[in-house]
N, C-alpha and C positions, 0 to 999 in steps of 0.2 A: 478384627480391624487391623489394618496395616498402617504403620507410620514410618516416614522417612525424614531425615534431617540433613540440611545443607548448611555448612558453616563457612562464613567468610571472615577473614581478619585474624586477630591476635589470639594468644594463648588463653586470655580471659574468656573470649567468645567460645573457644573450644571447651573450656571447663564448664561454662554455663550450658552449652549444648549437651554435655554429658549428664548434667543434672536433669535436663528436660527428658533425655532418653530414659533415665532411670524412672522418672515419674510416669511416663507413658507405658513403659514396660510393666511397672507395678500395677497399672490400671488395666492390664490385660491386652495391650496392643502388641502386635508382633512388629519388631523393628527390622526394617529392610533398607537396602541401599537406595539412594535417590534416583538411580537409573531404573529401578524397578517400579511396577505399578503399585500405588499405595492409595489408601483412603484419605490420608492426611499427609501433607508436606509442610514441614516447619523450616523456614529460612531465617537464620540468625545473621543479621547484616552487619557490614562495616562501612564507615563513611569517612575514613581517614583521607582518602582521595576521591576524586570524581570517578576514577576507574572503579572503585568499590561500589559506588552507587550504580554505575552502568552494569556491572556484573550482576548485582542484585536484581535489577529490572530484567536482564536477559534470562536469568535463572527462573524467575517467576513466569515469564512468558513461555519458556520452554516446558516447565512443569505443567502449566495449564494446557498447552498443546498436547503434551504427553498423556494427560488424563483430565479432560475437561470437567468431570464430575467430582474430582477430588477437592477436599478442603485445603486451602492454602493459608497458612498462618505466617505472618511476617513480624519479626521482633528485632531488637538490637539498635545500634547507634544510628543507622539511617532513618529508622522510624522516629526516633526521639529527636534528632536534629532537624528533620524536615517533614513534620507530620502532614502538612497540606499536600506535599508532593507525593508521599506514599499513599495517602488516602485517595488520590486520583487513580490509582491502579485498581481497576474494577475486578481483576482476577483475584485479589486478596480478600479473604473472608474474615480473617481475624488479625487485628493489628495491636501490638503492645510495644512498649519502649524498653528502656534499659533498667528501669527500677522495679520491674515486676515480671521478670522472665518466668517465674514459677506459676504465674497466673495463666499461662498458655493452655495447659491441659484443661482446666475448668472452662475456659472460654471456648475451646474447640468442642468439648462435649456439649456445651450449651448450644453452640451453632448447629451441631448435628441434630439437635432436637427441634430447634426453632427455625433454622435456616435464615436467621436474621443476622446481618453483619454486625461484628463487634469491634469497636475502636476504643481502646483503653490505654491512653498514653498520658499519664499524669505528669505534671511538671515537677522538676526536682526542687527541693528546698532544703535549708540547713537542718531542719528537724528530721530529715530522712535517715533512717537507720540502715545499717548493712543488711542486705536481703539474706535471710538465713538460707544457706546452701551447704550440702555435705556430699562430697563425692564418695561413692562406694566402690567404683570400679572404672577402669578404662580398657576398652575392648582390646584384648590381646596385646597389651602394652606392659613393658617393664618399668616405665616411668609414669608417675602420677603428677598431674598439675593440681595445685591447691590455690584457689583464689583467696587472698587474704585482705585485699584492699580494693576500693572502687572510688571513682571520681578523681577530678584534677582541678587545681586552683591556680595553675601557673599562667594560664591565658597567653601562651605564645601567640604571636600575631597571626600565624598561618593556620592555627589549629582549631577545629570545631569541637574537639572531644570534650572540653570542659562543659560545653552546652549540651552535648549528647549524654554525658555520664554524670553530670552534677557535681556536688561538693564532696570533699574527701570524707570517707567513712571506712571503717576497718572491722574485720572479723574479731570478735572477742577472743582473748587468748585461750580461755578454757575451751571454747568451741573448736579452736584450731587444734589444740592438743588432742581432743577427742577424735577429730577427723584424721589426724596423723596416726593415731593409735589404730584406728579401724583400717586405714590403708595398709599399715604395717601387717596387721592380722590377715589382710587379703593377699599378702605376698609381695607387695611393692617394696623394692629395695632402694628406689631413688624417688625423691619428690622435688618438684620445682615450684617455688613460691612465686606467685604472679599477682599482678594488680595493674590497674590503669596508670597509677602513679605510685608504684611500689615503694619508692623512697619515702612517701608520706605515711607509711603504715604507723598506726597508733596515735596520729594527731588527735588531740582532744581527749585522749584516753590515758595519758600519762605513760605511753609506751613508745618504743622505737622499733625499727626494723630488726635490729640486733636481738630484740626479745623474741620475735617470731623465729629467727634463725636458730637461736638457742633451743627453743621449744622443739624444733624439727630435729636438730642434731642430737638431742638427748632422748629421742623416742626410740625405744627398743625395736630393733629390726630395720630401722631406716639407716642405710649405710652411706647414702649420698644425699646431699642437699644442694640444690642449685637455686639461683635467683633469676627472675625475669629482667626486663629492661630497667635500668637505674639512671637517675640524674647523676651527673659527674661528681658533684660535691657532697655526696651522701655520707661517706665514711670518714671518721677522724682517724688519727694514728692509733689511738687506743682501740677503736673498733677493728681496724685491720690487724692489729696485733692479736686481738681476741679471736678473730676468724681464722687466722693462720694457725692458731693452737687447736682448732677443732678438726679432728681427722675426717669427719663426715663432710665438711664444707668443701665444695668444688671450686677451684680457683678459675672460674669462668666469669668474666665481668663484661656485661653488655652495657657500656656507657654511652648513652645517646648523645652524639656530638652535634649533628645537623650541619655544622659548617666549621671549618678551620680558620675562618676569617673573622676578626673581631668586629669589623664594621657590619658585616652580614648578621652576626650573632646579635648585635645591638638592635638592628631592625626587626629581627625575629622575636625580640623580647625574651631571649634566653638569659638566664641569670648567672652567667659565668663568662669568662673569656678563654682564649686559647692558652694563656699562661696557667690558669687554674686547672684546665684539663690536663695539660702537660704534667703539672705537679702531682695530681692524683694518680696518673698512670705510673709515674716514677715511684710513688709510694707503694703502689700495688706490687710493682716489680721488685721493690726492696723487700717486702714482707713475704712474697710467694716466689719460690724458685723457678716455676715454669707456668706462669698464668697465661691465659688467653684473654686478650682485650678485643672485643668486637663492638660494632657500632652501626648507627644509621647516619647516612650523609645525604643531604638534599642539594640538588643543583637547580639553578634557574630561579632562585628566590627573587622577587621584585627588586630591581636596582642592582642585581649582581653583575658587576662589570667583569671584563676579562681578567683584569688585575686581581679582583677579589676571588674569582674562581681559581686562579693560579696560586693564590695564597692558601686557599682551602686544600687544593691538590697537594701542595708542598707539605703542609702540616699533616695531612693524612699519611703521606709517605713517611714522614718523620716518626709518627707514632707507630707505624708498622703493625697495623691491625692483623689479627689472625683471620678475621673475616669482616667484611663491611657490606651492608645493604645499601645500595645506591638507588635513589628515586628522585624523580623530577617534582618540583613544586607544582601543586595542584590548587587552583582557585577554589576556596570554600566560602560560599556566600554566608555573610554573617560574621566574618572575621575582619580584622583591620587590614590584613595584607591584601584582601580582595579589592580594597579601594586604593591601594598604593599606586603611585606612578611607576613608569618604567617596567611594565610587565615584560617578561622575557618570552621570545617566540618559541614555539614548540621545536623548531629546527635547531635552535641554539641549545635548548634543554637536552635534546636527543644527542647532539654532538658532545656536550659536556658529560652527559651520563656515560657515553661510550668511553671517553678518555679516562674518567675517574674509575669506571669499572675495570678497565684494563690494568690500571695501576694497582688497584686493590687486589686483583687476581694475582699479580706478581707477589704482593705481600703475603697473600694466603699460601701460595706455593712455598715461599721462603719460610713461613712459619712451620708448615708441615715438614719441610726439609730439616728444620732444627730438631724435630722429634726423632729423627733416625738415630738409632743407637741407644735410645732410652728404653728402659723397661718400666711399663706403666700398667696400672690396674685398668682393665677394660670390662665394662658391663655390656654384654652382647644383647642386641635387640632384634636383629633382622636376619632371616635366612634368605639371602638374595638368590642363590642357585644351590643345587644339591652340593652339600659339602663346603659351601662358602658362607661365612657369616660376617656381619658388620656390627660393631659396637663402638662405644665411646669411652675415651679416657676421662679422667676427672676434669681436665681442661677442655673437654668436648672435641678433642681430635678424633675424627672418624677412622677406625682401624678395621681392615679387612684381613681375615685369616681363613685358612683351610682347616677343616676338622672332620674326622670320621665319625664323631659323636655329636649329638645336638648341643648347641651352646646358648640358645636364647634364654634370657633370664639369669644367666650365670655370670659370676665375676671371676676373671682369670688375670694373672700377671702375664703380660705379653711383651716380648722384645720386638721393638719396631726396627725392621730391617730395610725398608724401602718405601716407595710411594708411587702412585700414578696420579692422574689428573684429579681424581675424586677422593681417594683414600690414602692413608698410610697403610703399609702392608706389614704384617707381623707374624710372629711365631709364638704359640702358647708355651709358657715355661712350666717345667715340672713343679708341682706343689712341694713346698718344703715340709718335712716331717715335724 
């Protein structure tokens, strides 16, 4: 039997898909690419925007046309948030939500025997525990993602994810330590701690995110530790001082901003303002000599005037992000923002996206230019063409080098000598005796 997996959305989804791949492989399935013929297709969905929902539907239609006799299983946030909508897709044979990803294998095997459709999307409740998952490998990767947290309770007015992912729950620290140890033994030198609301790790357990970071940084063999997306007000001065003292910690901070306009942030029900954001960025830059600050910025939120957009644009330029993901507001039924007045037209959203993207590209290029002349440790990941490799510095600057010997999976000190549109360009430095 052959199984293929298609993942949309965030790093948490990618991690969960890896767990499902491990399960199917252990059960005797051959894992193939989604473009190949398979007996089973598993689609792990995202519903952050309506575009994600549309992509999921298109993928399912395409897979069914590609192989009408194959079993199609749909899981993830789209299923959980809109169960009636996904149940109407007749091509789908097995449906689960976000709280029971590991049930997919059993349901698929049952369907293969009975040919009876299975819908298993239990509602989230506060008694729900963190679903046990443990990654063992990531196909041909030097970096391992480790999901340590699930759920969100911020209830931003535009976001369906609290309803799709449920209440905050976290991986027990001992389970995390064991997973980190096993990944280290498998040869991974870098881990990325991820979660739906990573900043809430340990809530109700007497733990905080810094506890998970310390566990990762003190695991033998793990040489780099990164974090996924964070709320801006997560770290105190003491936390930042501690992190700056950990040689394994990578100074790459993805601080989700959403808007640089205080009035817009208030309508979004974000729990900070631009002054708070500016302050935490200044503190990070005080404690870390060469950090990267990255973010997500939304345009076209209901009621966003031209003046508010210009405030957000100006603030974004002021922060000078190393990289920013720009996206347009998408109506999510079931959220407060979907009922707000003064919805913005798609034409205006597109225009503002273009303006902000262009400004943030200038910031990205400026940040890469600031890296020229530095000598940084690079973990090489990709052989892009014969003799050319790309890796990342600790602050996640992409670096391109030429080498006569293979570099993937290796750490080297690299002097950054130039840049192009995509990468910094560097030269490997001789190792010191």
